[in-house]
C-alpha positions as CSV (number, residue, x, y, z in Angstrom):
1,M,101.8,84.5,125.1
2,V,99.0,86.2,123.2
3,D,98.4,84.8,119.7
4,G,96.9,87.4,117.4
5,S,94.4,86.6,114.7
6,P,95.7,85.8,111.2
7,A,94.4,89.2,110.0
8,V,96.3,91.0,112.6
9,R,99.5,89.0,112.1
10,G,99.2,89.6,108.3
11,S,98.7,93.3,108.8
12,R,101.9,93.4,111.0
13,V,103.9,91.7,108.3
14,A,102.6,94.1,105.6
15,L,103.1,97.2,107.8
16,P,106.2,98.6,106.2
17,Y,104.5,98.7,102.8
18,A,101.0,99.6,103.9
19,A,101.2,101.9,106.9
20,P,98.6,104.6,106.0
21,L,99.6,108.3,105.8
22,P,98.5,110.7,108.5
23,R,95.6,112.9,107.7
24,I,94.8,116.5,108.6
25,G,91.1,116.8,108.9
26,Q,88.2,114.3,109.0
27,Q,88.6,110.9,107.4
28,Y,86.2,110.6,104.4
29,G,83.6,107.9,105.0
30,G,81.6,108.2,101.8
31,S,78.2,109.8,101.1
32,D,74.8,108.5,102.1
33,R,72.9,110.3,99.3
34,D,75.1,110.5,96.3
35,E,77.9,108.2,95.0
36,K,81.0,110.3,95.8
37,Y,84.7,109.4,96.0
38,E,87.9,111.2,96.7
39,V,89.6,109.5,93.7
40,V,88.2,107.7,90.7
41,I,90.7,105.8,88.5
42,V,89.6,104.9,85.0
43,G,91.5,102.0,83.6
44,A,93.1,99.0,85.4
45,G,96.2,98.3,83.4
46,P,99.6,98.3,85.1
47,A,99.5,102.1,85.7
48,G,95.9,102.0,87.1
49,Y,96.8,99.0,89.3
50,I,99.9,100.7,90.8
51,L,98.0,103.9,91.5
52,N,95.1,101.9,93.1
53,I,97.4,99.9,95.3
54,L,99.5,102.8,96.5
55,L,96.5,105.0,97.3
56,A,94.8,102.2,99.1
57,R,98.0,101.6,101.1
58,H,98.2,105.3,101.9
59,G,94.8,105.0,103.6
60,L,92.1,105.6,101.0
61,S,89.3,103.1,101.7
62,D,86.7,101.6,99.3
63,Q,84.4,104.5,100.3
64,S,87.1,107.0,99.2
65,L,88.6,105.2,96.2
66,L,87.1,103.7,93.1
67,C,88.9,102.0,90.2
68,I,86.8,101.0,87.1
69,D,87.8,99.0,84.0
70,L,86.0,98.2,80.8
71,K,87.3,94.7,80.5
72,P,85.5,91.8,82.3
73,T,88.8,90.3,83.6
74,R,92.4,91.3,83.8
75,V,94.7,90.8,80.8
76,M,95.2,87.0,80.2
77,C,97.8,87.1,77.4
78,G,99.7,89.4,75.2
79,Q,100.1,93.2,75.6
80,A,103.3,94.4,77.4
81,D,105.9,92.0,78.5
82,G,109.1,93.8,79.5
83,L,110.3,95.2,82.9
84,Q,113.3,97.5,83.0
85,P,115.8,97.6,85.9
86,R,114.4,100.8,87.5
87,T,110.9,99.4,87.4
88,L,112.0,96.3,89.2
89,E,113.7,98.5,91.8
90,V,110.4,100.3,92.4
91,L,108.4,97.1,92.5
92,K,110.8,95.8,95.1
93,T,110.2,98.8,97.3
94,M,106.5,97.9,97.0
95,G,107.0,94.3,98.0
96,L,105.8,93.1,94.5
97,A,109.0,92.2,92.7
98,D,109.9,88.7,94.1
99,P,107.5,86.5,92.1
100,I,108.6,88.4,88.9
101,L,112.2,88.0,89.8
102,Q,111.6,84.3,90.3
103,D,109.4,83.5,87.3
104,G,110.5,86.1,84.7
105,C,112.9,85.5,81.8
106,Y,116.2,87.5,82.2
107,L,117.7,89.1,79.1
108,W,121.3,88.1,79.7
109,E,122.7,88.8,76.2
110,M,121.8,90.7,73.1
111,M,122.3,89.2,69.7
112,I,122.4,90.9,66.3
113,W,122.2,89.2,63.0
114,K,122.8,90.8,59.6
115,P,122.3,90.0,55.9
116,S,124.9,87.6,54.5
117,K,126.5,87.6,51.1
118,D,124.5,84.6,50.0
119,G,121.2,86.5,50.6
120,T,120.3,84.8,53.9
121,I,121.5,85.9,57.4
122,E,124.5,85.5,59.6
123,R,125.4,86.4,63.2
124,F,127.0,89.9,63.6
125,S,127.6,90.0,67.4
126,I,126.5,88.9,70.8
127,I,127.0,91.4,73.6
128,D,126.3,91.4,77.4
129,N,123.0,93.1,78.2
130,K,124.0,94.2,81.7
131,I,123.0,97.5,83.2
132,H,125.7,98.1,85.7
133,P,124.5,100.9,88.0
134,A,121.3,99.2,89.2
135,R,120.1,96.8,91.9
136,Y,118.7,94.5,89.2
137,Q,121.1,94.6,86.2
138,R,119.0,92.8,83.6
139,A,115.6,93.6,82.1
140,I,113.0,90.8,82.6
141,T,110.2,89.7,80.3
142,I,107.0,88.2,81.7
143,S,103.4,88.3,80.6
144,Q,101.4,91.4,81.6
145,G,98.7,89.0,82.7
146,I,101.0,87.5,85.3
147,I,102.0,91.0,86.5
148,E,98.4,92.1,86.8
149,Q,97.6,88.9,88.7
150,I,100.3,89.8,91.2
151,F,98.9,93.3,91.5
152,D,95.4,92.1,91.8
153,D,96.3,89.7,94.6
154,D,98.0,92.5,96.5
155,L,95.1,94.9,96.0
156,A,92.8,92.3,97.7
157,H,94.7,92.9,101.0
158,H,93.6,96.6,100.9
159,S,90.3,96.6,99.1
160,E,87.3,94.4,99.4
161,R,85.8,95.7,96.1
162,G,89.0,95.6,94.1
163,V,88.6,96.7,90.5
164,Q,85.0,97.3,89.4
165,R,84.9,95.6,86.0
166,N,82.5,95.7,83.0
167,S,82.4,99.5,83.7
168,R,82.6,102.0,81.0
169,L,83.3,105.7,81.3
170,V,80.7,107.5,79.2
171,N,81.6,111.1,80.0
172,V,83.5,113.3,82.4
173,S,83.2,117.0,83.1
174,L,83.9,119.7,85.7
175,D,81.0,121.2,87.7
176,E,82.4,123.4,90.5
177,D,79.0,125.1,91.0
178,G,77.2,121.9,91.7
179,D,79.7,120.7,94.4
180,P,83.0,122.6,94.8
181,D,84.4,119.8,97.0
182,F,83.6,117.1,94.5
183,P,83.7,119.0,91.2
184,V,84.4,116.1,88.8
185,V,81.2,114.5,87.4
186,A,81.6,111.2,85.7
187,T,78.9,109.1,83.9
188,V,79.7,105.4,84.3
189,E,78.0,102.3,82.9
190,T,78.5,99.1,84.8
191,D,77.0,96.0,83.2
192,G,75.1,98.4,81.0
193,V,73.5,100.3,83.9
194,P,74.4,104.0,83.9
195,R,75.0,106.1,87.0
196,T,76.5,109.4,87.9
197,V,79.6,109.6,90.2
198,R,81.2,112.7,91.7
199,T,84.8,112.8,92.8
200,K,87.5,115.2,93.9
201,F,90.0,113.8,91.4
202,L,89.7,111.5,88.4
203,V,92.8,109.9,86.9
204,G,92.7,108.5,83.4
205,T,95.0,105.4,83.0
206,D,92.8,104.0,80.2
207,G,95.3,103.6,77.5
208,A,96.1,105.0,74.1
209,H,92.5,105.4,73.1
210,S,91.6,107.1,76.4
211,T,88.0,108.1,76.9
212,V,89.2,110.4,79.7
213,R,91.5,112.3,77.3
214,K,88.8,112.5,74.6
215,C,86.1,113.8,77.0
216,S,88.6,116.4,78.3
217,R,89.4,117.5,74.8
218,I,93.1,117.1,75.3
219,Q,94.9,116.7,72.0
220,L,97.6,114.1,71.2
221,N,100.4,115.7,69.2
222,G,102.7,113.7,67.1
223,E,102.7,111.5,64.0
224,S,102.6,107.9,62.7
225,I,104.5,106.4,59.8
226,D,103.4,103.8,57.3
227,D,105.4,101.0,58.9
228,F,103.4,98.1,60.1
229,W,104.7,95.4,62.5
230,G,103.2,92.1,63.4
231,V,103.6,90.8,67.0
232,I,103.2,87.1,67.9
233,D,103.6,85.2,71.2
234,F,104.1,81.5,70.6
235,V,106.1,78.4,71.5
236,A,108.7,78.2,68.7
237,D,109.9,75.1,66.9
238,T,113.1,76.3,65.2
239,D,116.8,75.6,64.5
240,F,117.7,79.2,64.8
241,P,120.5,79.1,67.3
242,D,119.7,82.4,69.2
243,I,116.0,82.0,69.7
244,R,116.5,82.3,73.5
245,R,118.6,85.5,73.2
246,F,117.1,89.0,73.1
247,G,118.0,90.8,70.0
248,R,117.3,91.5,66.4
249,V,117.6,89.9,63.0
250,H,118.2,92.2,60.0
251,S,117.7,90.7,56.5
252,R,117.0,92.0,53.0
253,K,113.4,91.1,53.6
254,G,113.0,93.1,56.8
255,T,113.8,93.1,60.5
256,I,112.6,90.9,63.4
257,M,113.1,91.6,67.1
258,V,113.3,88.4,69.2
259,I,112.1,88.6,72.8
260,P,112.6,85.4,74.9
261,R,109.8,85.0,77.4
262,E,108.9,83.0,80.5
263,Q,108.2,79.3,80.9
264,T,104.6,78.1,80.5
265,V,102.8,75.8,82.9
266,D,103.4,73.0,80.3
267,G,107.1,73.4,80.5
268,D,107.5,75.2,77.2
269,Y,109.1,78.6,76.7
270,L,107.3,81.4,75.0
271,T,108.9,83.6,72.4
272,R,107.7,87.0,71.2
273,L,108.6,88.2,67.7
274,Y,108.2,91.8,66.4
275,V,108.0,91.4,62.6
276,Q,108.5,94.2,60.1
277,M,105.9,93.6,57.4
278,P,106.7,94.3,53.7
279,P,106.2,97.9,52.6
280,Q,104.9,96.8,49.2
281,E,102.3,94.4,47.9
282,E,102.8,92.5,44.7
283,L,99.9,92.7,42.2
284,K,98.7,89.8,40.1
285,D,100.6,91.1,37.0
286,G,103.9,91.0,39.0
287,S,104.2,94.8,39.4
288,L,104.5,96.4,42.8
289,R,102.1,98.8,44.5
290,S,103.5,100.9,47.2
291,E,101.5,101.0,50.4
292,G,103.2,104.2,51.6
293,K,101.5,106.6,49.3
294,G,98.1,106.6,50.7
295,T,96.6,104.3,48.0
296,E,94.5,102.6,50.8
297,P,93.4,103.8,54.2
298,R,95.8,102.8,56.9
299,R,93.1,100.9,58.8
300,S,92.4,98.8,55.7
301,R,96.0,98.0,55.2
302,K,96.4,96.9,58.8
303,S,93.3,94.6,58.5
304,Q,94.9,92.9,55.5
305,I,97.8,91.7,57.6
306,T,96.9,88.2,58.8
307,L,98.6,85.7,61.1
308,E,99.5,83.6,58.1
309,K,101.2,86.6,56.4
310,I,103.2,87.4,59.5
311,F,104.5,83.8,59.7
312,Q,105.3,84.0,55.9
313,Q,107.4,87.1,56.6
314,V,109.0,85.4,59.6
315,S,110.1,82.4,57.5
316,E,111.6,84.6,54.8
317,I,113.5,86.8,57.2
318,F,114.9,83.8,59.1
319,E,116.2,81.9,56.0
320,P,118.1,79.6,55.9
321,Y,116.7,78.6,59.3
322,Y,113.2,77.2,59.9
323,I,110.8,78.6,62.5
324,R,107.2,77.6,63.1
325,P,104.8,77.1,66.0
326,K,105.3,74.0,68.0
327,A,102.9,71.3,66.9
328,G,99.8,70.9,69.0
329,V,100.4,74.3,70.8
330,D,98.1,77.2,70.1
331,I,99.4,80.7,69.3
332,N,99.4,82.5,72.6
333,W,98.5,86.0,71.1
334,W,99.1,88.1,68.1
335,T,98.4,91.6,66.8
336,V,99.5,94.3,64.3
337,Y,100.5,97.8,65.1
338,Q,101.7,100.9,63.3
339,I,104.7,102.9,64.5
340,G,103.9,106.3,65.9
341,Q,104.9,108.7,68.7
342,R,102.4,111.1,70.3
343,I,102.2,113.1,73.5
344,A,99.3,114.9,75.1
345,E,99.4,118.7,75.0
346,R,98.8,118.7,78.8
347,F,98.4,116.1,81.5
348,A,95.6,117.7,83.5
349,I,92.4,119.7,83.5
350,K,92.5,122.3,86.3
351,D,89.7,123.9,88.3
352,S,89.3,127.6,88.9
353,R,92.0,127.5,91.6
354,G,94.5,125.9,89.4
355,L,94.2,122.5,91.0
356,G,94.4,119.5,88.6
357,R,91.2,117.6,88.9
358,V,91.2,115.4,85.8
359,I,94.7,113.9,85.4
360,L,96.2,111.7,82.7
361,A,98.9,109.0,83.3
362,G,100.4,106.2,81.2
363,D,99.5,105.6,77.6
364,S,96.6,108.0,77.9
365,C,99.1,110.8,77.6
366,H,102.0,109.3,75.6
367,T,102.1,106.6,72.9
368,H,105.0,105.1,71.0
369,S,106.2,101.9,69.4
370,P,106.4,98.9,71.8
371,K,109.8,97.5,70.7
372,A,111.9,99.5,73.2
373,G,110.1,98.0,76.2
374,Q,109.1,101.3,77.6
375,G,105.3,101.6,77.6
376,M,104.4,99.6,80.7
377,N,107.5,100.9,82.6
378,I,107.0,104.6,81.9
379,S,103.3,104.2,82.7
380,M,103.9,102.6,86.1
381,M,106.5,105.2,87.0
382,D,103.9,107.9,86.1
383,A,101.6,106.3,88.7
384,H,104.4,105.9,91.2
385,N,105.2,109.6,90.9
386,L,101.6,110.7,91.1
387,S,100.4,108.5,94.0
388,W,102.1,110.2,96.9
389,K,101.4,113.7,95.6
390,L,97.7,112.9,95.2
391,A,97.6,111.3,98.6
392,Y,99.2,114.3,100.2
393,T,96.7,116.6,98.5
394,I,93.7,114.5,99.6
395,N,95.0,114.0,103.2
396,G,95.6,117.7,103.8
397,L,99.4,117.2,103.9
398,H,100.2,119.5,101.0
399,P,102.4,122.5,101.8
400,D,101.1,125.8,103.1
401,V,101.8,127.7,99.8
402,D,99.6,130.0,97.8
403,D,99.1,127.4,95.1
404,P,97.0,124.4,96.4
405,G,98.0,122.4,93.3
406,A,101.7,122.8,93.7
407,L,102.4,119.1,94.3
408,L,100.2,117.9,91.4
409,K,101.7,120.5,89.1
410,S,105.1,118.9,89.8
411,Y,103.8,115.6,88.6
412,E,102.9,117.2,85.2
413,V,106.2,119.0,84.9
414,E,108.3,116.0,85.9
415,R,106.5,113.3,83.9
416,Y,105.9,115.5,80.8
417,S,109.7,115.9,80.7
418,V,110.1,112.1,80.8
419,A,107.3,111.6,78.2
420,Q,109.1,114.0,75.8
421,Q,112.4,112.2,76.3
422,L,110.5,108.9,75.6
423,I,109.1,110.2,72.3
424,D,112.5,111.5,71.2
425,F,114.2,108.2,72.2
426,D,111.6,106.1,70.4
427,K,111.8,108.1,67.2
428,K,115.6,107.6,67.1
429,Y,115.4,104.0,68.1
430,S,112.5,103.0,65.8
431,T,114.0,104.8,62.8
432,G,117.2,102.9,63.1
433,F,115.4,99.7,63.8
434,S,113.0,100.0,60.9
435,K,115.5,101.1,58.3
436,R,115.5,98.6,55.5
437,T,118.8,97.5,54.0
438,T,119.8,96.7,50.4
439,G,122.3,94.1,51.8
440,E,125.4,96.0,50.7
441,E,128.1,95.1,53.2
442,N,129.3,98.7,53.8
443,E,125.8,99.9,54.3
444,V,124.9,97.0,56.7
445,Q,128.0,97.5,58.8
446,A,127.5,101.2,59.1
447,A,123.8,100.8,60.0
448,L,124.5,98.1,62.6
449,K,127.3,100.1,64.2
450,Q,125.0,103.2,64.3
451,N,122.2,101.1,65.9
452,L,124.5,99.8,68.6
453,E,125.7,103.3,69.4
454,V,122.1,104.5,69.7
455,Y,121.3,101.6,72.0
456,E,124.4,102.2,74.2
457,Q,123.8,106.0,74.4
458,S,120.1,105.4,75.3
459,I,120.6,102.7,77.9
460,S,120.5,105.1,80.8
461,F,117.1,106.3,79.8
462,A,115.8,103.0,78.5
463,S,116.7,101.3,81.8
464,G,114.9,104.0,83.7
465,C,118.1,104.4,85.9
466,G,119.3,107.6,84.2
467,I,116.1,109.6,84.2
468,E,116.6,113.2,85.6
469,Y,113.7,115.5,86.5
470,P,113.8,119.2,85.7
471,E,114.2,121.6,88.6
472,T,110.9,122.4,90.5
473,S,109.9,123.3,94.0
474,L,110.4,119.6,94.8
475,I,113.8,119.3,93.0
476,D,116.3,121.8,94.3
477,R,119.7,121.9,92.6
478,T,120.4,125.6,93.3
479,F,122.8,126.6,96.0
480,P,123.1,130.1,97.4
481,D,126.0,132.3,96.3
482,G,129.2,131.1,98.1
483,Y,127.7,127.8,99.1
484,Q,130.1,125.0,98.4
485,N,128.5,121.9,96.8
486,P,129.2,119.0,99.2
487,I,129.2,116.5,96.4
488,C,132.3,115.7,94.3
489,G,131.9,114.4,90.8
490,T,129.4,114.4,87.9
491,D,129.0,110.8,87.0
492,Y,125.4,110.8,88.1
493,F,124.4,107.6,86.2
494,H,126.8,105.6,88.3
495,G,125.6,107.1,91.6
496,I,126.9,110.6,92.3
497,L,124.1,112.3,94.3
498,R,122.1,114.7,92.3
499,P,118.6,116.2,92.9
500,G,116.2,115.0,90.3
501,R,117.7,111.5,90.0
502,R,116.9,108.3,91.8
503,L,119.2,107.3,94.7
504,L,121.4,104.5,93.4
505,N,121.2,101.3,95.5
506,V,124.3,100.4,97.5
507,T,124.8,97.4,99.8
508,V,125.5,98.4,103.4
509,R,126.1,96.6,106.7
510,R,123.4,97.3,109.3
511,F,124.9,98.3,112.6
512,A,122.3,96.8,114.8
513,D,122.7,93.2,113.7
514,G,125.5,93.1,111.0
515,F,123.0,92.3,108.2
516,H,124.2,93.2,104.7
517,R,121.3,95.2,103.4
518,D,120.3,97.0,100.2
519,I,119.8,100.7,101.0
520,H,116.7,100.6,98.8
521,D,115.0,98.4,101.4
522,D,115.0,101.5,103.6
523,L,113.1,103.4,100.9
524,V,109.8,101.5,101.0
525,S,107.1,103.0,98.8
526,N,104.8,104.0,101.7
527,G,104.6,107.8,101.0
528,R,107.4,108.8,103.4
529,F,110.3,111.2,102.9
530,R,113.7,110.2,104.1
531,I,116.6,112.2,105.5
532,L,119.8,110.4,104.3
533,C,122.4,111.5,106.8
534,M,125.9,110.5,105.8
535,T,127.9,111.4,108.9
536,S,131.5,112.5,108.8
537,T,134.4,110.8,110.5
538,D,133.8,112.8,113.7
539,L,130.7,110.7,114.6
540,L,132.3,109.4,117.8
541,D,132.9,112.9,119.1
542,P,129.9,113.9,121.2
543,K,130.6,117.5,120.5
544,G,131.4,117.0,116.8
545,T,129.3,118.1,113.8
546,S,127.7,114.7,113.2
547,A,126.4,114.3,116.8
548,R,125.0,117.8,116.8
549,V,123.3,117.2,113.4
550,L,121.6,114.0,114.6
551,L,120.3,115.9,117.6
552,S,119.1,118.7,115.4
553,I,117.3,116.2,113.1
554,S,115.5,114.8,116.2
555,T,114.1,118.3,116.9
556,L,113.2,118.9,113.2
557,L,110.9,115.8,112.8
558,P,108.2,117.0,115.3
559,L,107.7,120.2,113.3
560,F,106.0,118.1,110.5
561,P,103.2,115.5,110.5
562,P,104.1,112.4,112.5
563,S,105.8,109.5,110.7
564,L,106.0,111.4,107.5
565,I,109.8,111.8,107.6
566,E,112.1,108.9,108.4
567,V,115.9,109.0,109.0
568,V,118.5,106.7,107.4
569,V,122.1,107.1,108.7
570,I,125.3,105.9,107.0
571,Y,128.7,106.3,108.6
572,P,132.2,106.0,107.2
573,R,135.3,104.2,108.5
574,L,135.9,105.6,112.1
575,P,139.0,105.8,114.2
576,R,137.7,103.3,116.7
577,E,134.9,100.7,117.1
578,L,131.4,102.0,117.2
579,D,128.9,101.1,119.9
580,W,125.5,102.4,121.0
581,N,127.1,104.3,123.9
582,C,128.9,106.5,121.4
583,L,125.7,107.6,119.7
584,P,123.1,110.1,120.8
585,K,120.2,108.2,122.4
586,E,117.8,110.1,120.1
587,L,119.4,108.3,117.1
588,K,118.4,104.9,118.4
589,Q,114.8,106.1,118.8
590,M,114.7,107.6,115.3
591,A,116.5,105.0,113.3
592,E,117.7,101.9,115.2
593,M,117.4,99.6,112.3
594,R,118.4,102.2,109.7
595,I,121.9,102.9,110.8
596,H,124.5,101.4,108.4
597,S,128.2,101.1,107.8
598,G,129.0,102.7,104.5
599,Y,132.4,101.1,103.9
600,E,132.5,97.5,105.0
601,V,130.5,96.1,102.0
602,E,130.5,98.8,99.3
603,D,132.1,102.3,99.6
604,A,128.9,104.3,99.7
605,Y,130.8,107.6,100.2
606,K,132.9,107.1,97.0
607,I,129.8,105.9,95.0
608,Y,127.7,108.9,96.1
609,G,130.6,111.4,95.8
610,V,130.8,112.3,99.5
611,N,133.9,113.2,101.3
612,P,133.9,111.1,104.6
613,D,135.6,114.0,106.4
614,D,132.7,116.3,105.6
615,G,129.6,114.1,105.3
616,V,126.3,115.3,103.7
617,L,122.6,115.5,104.1
618,A,120.1,114.5,101.4
619,V,116.4,114.3,101.3
620,I,114.9,111.3,99.4
621,R,111.4,111.8,98.2
622,P,108.7,109.1,98.5
623,D,109.4,108.0,94.9
624,G,113.1,107.4,95.6
625,C,114.2,110.5,93.9
626,V,116.8,112.8,95.5
627,G,115.0,116.1,96.3
628,V,117.7,118.3,97.8
629,I,121.3,118.1,99.1
630,S,123.0,120.2,101.8
631,R,126.1,120.4,103.9
632,L,126.0,118.2,106.9
633,D,125.5,121.1,109.3
634,D,122.8,122.9,107.2
635,I,119.5,121.7,108.8
636,P,117.8,125.0,107.9
637,R,118.1,124.1,104.2
638,L,116.3,120.8,104.8
639,E,113.6,122.5,106.8
640,A,113.0,125.0,104.0
641,Y,112.8,122.2,101.5
642,F,110.2,120.2,103.7
643,E,108.1,123.4,103.9
644,K,107.7,123.2,100.2
645,C,106.7,119.5,100.3
646,M,104.3,119.2,103.2
647,K,102.3,121.1,105.7
648,K,103.6,122.3,109.1
649,P,100.5,121.6,111.1
650,G,99.4,123.7,114.0
651,K,98.5,120.5,115.8
652,A,99.5,116.9,115.2
653,P,97.3,115.2,112.5
654,T,95.5,112.0,113.2
655,L,96.4,108.6,111.8
656,P,93.5,107.0,110.1
657,N,91.7,104.2,112.1
658,H,90.9,101.2,109.9
659,N,89.6,99.0,112.7
């Protein structure tokens, strides 16, 4: 028996998440003369961390990848706190979800309170807060600081340097004449010492006040309204009965959103309140001065909102109940924000060849109100979408097409579409949420009913599970004339296969050992494409369509870079028992531990809209999104799709050596 070193054993355990991508061409080892990188990430919030982790896992070393952040440490308290079901699914495919699932606060129910006839408040309803078509069916709240700690711990496995902190971006520009291979020039100050850095790509994940965006002269389009909200994280002492339920309290004085949070190390439970501040200020003579008519600058009005005024408003809204900070426990965090929705006019600055060199992601390119729990989620999904496309471009895996920036352009098209949906959703949600009531019963009932309808209609987007990308070269929903769509049904939110949407998780029974497994566990975020082969009922016939297709897939894979395409097989109920002797030997070599029964646990064929007598082929992109669907026997359609996604090399590319 040979006992490997702890480092080797650890790397083997992490292999499914961290296997580097193949690379066509020489591995970049840094520059002896100038400070040059292949990617520089500006900003180490959740989006920056996700991008940093994934690029490092895909094979970019510290010599190739630099992430800088202005802050001296990670976030310790406050900021974002909500993770939606789709975000949890993605974090699970990265191996990062388990501590969040263990320690986070699940939002089981949603409560709504309304003004009562006596001028105080009364409960209107309590409803289940379950998102049905998702692996994780509840949103979770947990401190951004805890999330960043989890990310930072994981990054340490792949990067000795980690995030370079106390580092400020001063300026960024394009200089193709100076060095066409490293055309982005950045001036960076670390601990007050300036230096010049060149890079192939620079990604701005530096938040709503992005220096990258400002230096690139990219405008934010949108508007703000004169509606100010206080936010406080604290341990509450209260007799309000629903303080541990997510929801909102509407009163004649204003509105509060209640967000139950995780348990602290002292055993207490945090609560976050979003508090609508009064629109008017009472003058000494008893008259009222409106703050919504520009009588004072917005910044000045914001600065006048103190922690004491926020708690005064909290007390008035919660009447007749009392609520105050627990004695002897400090306020965890508080801030004031103004409602606004803005989106960048573009997400990238391109070079002379049309290749995006300076790229925006997260809050640097879209801002909105925080109450819908979208900012951190959308930002991390931006990074998840961008990471593999950027890695393919750097590693020479991008397709042989006339446009070298095709993959990166798809990032902008797809995520701009989501950002615009986010802005539209947030306007509708915030408007209904912020609408003040006179307390009249008919008005209150109508407003609450409308708010519930908006919430229910928007849940597919808000959860992240119903997002659909527009058609691009990487999202192919078009069939040739006369081509019969192999998918039946249109209920895409509940799982019917559709290019542009994420593959819904189903539980299957693994053939090799009988393990009941989530199909998402075969979609690890390691930059690989997957062919999902849902065989037909003729699988046991060695001359049938299913057997021929599996053999054809085995001849398709060598046409593309090694390890870049994996195969997942699901089979329906068959006329007799399945054993290895019934299957092509090539299948065991391709996918021994990714062959599953699609009927013994859940009916995958019914959920995905597939006729078991016909079967189907689908390509799942590295970000878990369905890229294309074809008939079971149409391998050429898959090959044509892959040619738009990755290079067909003349010779096999080399895997990076990190020894």
